[in-house]
N, C-alpha and C positions, 0 to 999 in steps of 0.2 A: 855946322854950328846949330845948336838948338834954337828954334825960332818962336815957339809958342810960350807966351808968358801968361795968358789967361784964356778962358773959354770964349769962343765967338758968341755973339748975341743969340744966334739961332739955337745953340746948344744950351745956353742959359734958360731960354724959354722951354726947351724940352725937359730940363732938370726940374723946373717948376711943375710941369705937367706929369712927368713920369717918376719924379723923385719919391713920392709916397709909396711906390711899389717896392722900394728897397728898405732894408732894415735899419740902416745907420748912415752917417755922413761919409765914412770911407767907401761904402758901396756906391753911394751917389757920386763921389769923386771919381771912382773908376769908370762908372757909366759915362760921365762927362768926358773923361780922357779918351775912352773908346770911340765915342761919337766924333769927337774932334779929330782924332787920328784918322778915322774913315774919310773925313772930309778933306783934310789938308796934308796928311803925312805922305811922303813919297813912297814908303813901303808900308803896307797895311798889316804887317805882322805885329805881334805883341812887342817884340824888342824894337822894331822900327817905329811904332807909335810912341813907345816910352822914350826913345832917344830924341824925339822932336820937342819935348818939353824942357824949358830952361830950368825949372825946379821940379824935381821928381824923386821918387824912391827907386829901389831896385825893381826891374821888370817883373819879378816873381809875384809881386802883389797883384798886378793886373792879370797875370797868368792865372793865379789861384781864383781870382774873382770870376773869371770866365769858366773855369773848369770844376771848381770845388764848392763855391758858395751856393747855397740853396736859394736862389732867386727864381721866380716863376716866369719862364720864357713865354708860356702860353698866355698868362695874364698880361704880360707886356705887349704881346702881339695884339690881343683884343683891345687893349687901351689905345694902341696905335691906330687900329682900324676905326675905333670910335672917334678918334680925334679928326679923322678926315671927314666925318659927317657934319662937322661944324662949318664947313666951307662949301659954298655953292658949286665951285668948280670941281670938287673932289667927292661930294657926297654921292651915295648910291642913287641910281635913277632907273626908271622903267626902260629907258633906251640904252642903258649901260651894257657892256659886253664883257664876258668872262673868257679870257683867252688861256688855254691850257697847252703847255708844250714842255718838252724836256730839253736839257742842255748839259753838256759835259764841262766840268770845272777841272782844268788841268792841275796836277800836283806833282811834286818832285820826289816825294818819299813813298816807298812801297809799304811802310809800316804804319801809315795813317789809317785809322779805323775806317772800314767800309769802302776804301778805294779799290779799284780793280782796273784791269786792262779792258778798255772799250774802244770800239772802232769810231773814229771821228770822221764823219762824212765830209766836212769842210776841208780838212787837211789830207783826207784819204790815207790815214795811217792809224795804227793802234797807239793808244796813249794811256798813261796812268791818270785816272780822273775819278771824281765823284759824279754820279749821274743823278741830277736833280730834276724832279717833275714839279713844275711851278704853276699855280693858278694866279693869273693877273687880272686886275679889274681895270677896265678902260672906260672912263666917263665920257659922256657926250661932248665934253669940252676937250677931249683927247688927252686929259691928264691920266696917268696910269700909275698903279702901285701894286705890289704883290699882296695876295691874300694869305696863302699858305704854301708850303712846299713839302714834298716827300722825297726821300733819297732811296734809290734802288740799290740793293745789295745783290750781287750775283748769286745764282742758285748754288753753285759749288761752295761758295764761302758760307752761305747760310747752313748748308748741310754739314760742313766741317765744324761749325760752331753750335750745331744742335738747335737752330731756331727756324721758324717757319719762313719759307720763301714767299715773297709777294712780287708779282710782275707788274709791268706798266699798266696793264688793264685794271688790276685790283687797286693800285694807287690812284689811277685816274678816277675810278668810281668813288673812292673814299674822298677825294677832293670835291667831287660833285656833291656828295652827300653832305660835306661840311658847308658848302655854299647854301644848299637847301635848308639845312638845320638852322643857319643863321639868318634865313629869310633875306638873303642878298639878291636883289632883283637883277634881271638881265638875261640875255641869251648867250649861249656858249659858241665859241669858234675854235676850230681845231684843224690840224693838218691831216693828211691821208693816213699817217701812221696810227692816229687815234680814232679814225672814223671806222672802227671795226663794227661788226654786227652787235657784239656785246655792249659796246659803249653807246651806240646809237639807241639801242633798246633801253639801256639804263637811263639815258637822258630823257627819253620819251616817257618812261614809267615815272620819272620824277616830275613830269609836267613841265619840262624845260625845253625851250626852243634851241635849235642849234643850226649852224652853217658850217659844214665841214668840207675839206678837200676830199676828192674821191679818186682812188686808183682806177686807171682805165680798164684794168682786167676784172673789175668787180662784176658779178653776175646780176642781171635784172630780168624780171619776168615781163614779157610784152606779148600780148595776143596769145597767151598760153604757152609761149616758148621761152626758154632760158637763153639769154644772149649775154656776151660781154658788152659792157657799156661802150667800149670803143667800136664794136661792130654795129651797135645800134646807132651811134653818132655818125658813122660813115654813110648811113642811108638818108641822112637829113640833107635835102638839096639846098643850095645857096639861096634860092628864092624864099625859103622859109626862115632864114636867119635875119635877125633884127639888129639894128645898130644901137650901141650903148657907149656913152662916153665915160671913161674911167680916168679921173684926174684930167691931164692934158692929152691923154691918148684915146683912141677909138678901137673898140672891138665889136665883134658880132656874136650874137647869142641865140640860143634856142632853149626853151624851157618846157617841161612836161611833167605831169604827175605820173609816177610809175610805181611798181613794186620792186624793191631791192631784195634779192634773195636773202632770207634769214631775218630781215627787218620786219617787225610785226605790222606797223601801220604803213599805209602808202607814204611815199616821200616825193619830193619834187627835185628833179635834176635841172641844173643850169649848166649848159655847155657853152664854152667860149672859144671862138676862133680869132686869130690875129688878123685875118683877112676874110672877106665875105666868101671868096671862092677857095679858101684853103682846104686842103684834103684832110688834114688832121686837126683836131682841137688842141688848144694850148692848156686848157684846164677844165675840170668838171667839179661842180659843187653839188652837195646834197643837203637838203633841209627838210625839217618837218613843219616848217611854216608854209603851208600850201598856198596861202592867199597873198604872200608877199610878192611885190613886183621885183624885177631883176635888179634895179638900181639899189633897192634896199638890201637885198641879199649881198650885193657886192660891197656896200658900205659896211655891213657887219663883218664880212670876211676880211676886209682891209684893216680892221682894228687889230687883227692878229699880229700885224707888223708892229704896231705900237705896244701891244701887250706882251710880246715875246722877244722879238729881235732887238728892239731898243733897250728893253730891260736887261737882257743878257749882255749887250754891249756895255751899258752903263755899269752893271754890277761887276763885270770882269775888268773893265778898263779903269773905272773911277772909284769903285768901292771895295776893291780887293777881294772879291768872292773867291778868286782862284789863288790868292796869295797865302791863304791860311795853310800852314804846314803842321799844325799841332796834331798829335797822334790820336787824341780822344775825339770821337765823332760828335759828342755833345758840345764840346768846346768849339 
């Protein structure tokens, strides 16, 4: 049975704020329907949202508004980001963190624009999905919200359609440039997939700090010799490792400024062990913030969880980011 008879108060407030971006009352009505559906509808598809309303028209109206009506998604996003700056818990801050990561959004249809077969590491299988690269802002209050996203299209598909292919590195750097162009403060945090030489140099050239996960096989230069980071870490005796508390747990760390092969300025490595006498480390972090203490580096890196994993979970489970099955990529 349809359950929605009017928009909830939070949607009415959004209509007051964002309504002027739309040309007429029907467009604003569809905007309100869509927001309400994302919040409360069991199925987040157009037809699923439309069925939840007690009084409504055919679902094609909402469908056309999403896919054919010329409203400015970029202006809407900028207005959304501006709205967060009116609240102390969500406004940009010097100690804010920008977390960048990619996630796969499963889909059922192979005819959806820009979907492809991707390897899902969590499920250990190939699946039909969109591959989204998302920049998230994590405030000192731990509130988080997305800034922008880019969608990777596989190289073979780009070549077949006659358009330029852009890989994760290029999309990552474009997101960084967007943050810099909008003067959004904060340091970046990223996993080992994005801690490439090209990305670290790009962040440093943009005068931005970063804390990234580092693969153990990365090469560093120490005393004139090139070594794997894991080989260098194996030579650090337990007596040189220091204790650090992470949440309710305890780990042991060693930190040193070194040169990473291919990375232009010196960087600082933070090596973590689960036990003081452990033979192998559990994680290595790299940063261009050479003066930061270990606890601050870890605090910044831990914001990656809020900025990526929590948002991916909320987006897929509660906001239907993977439920959309429409064929047009823009919709």
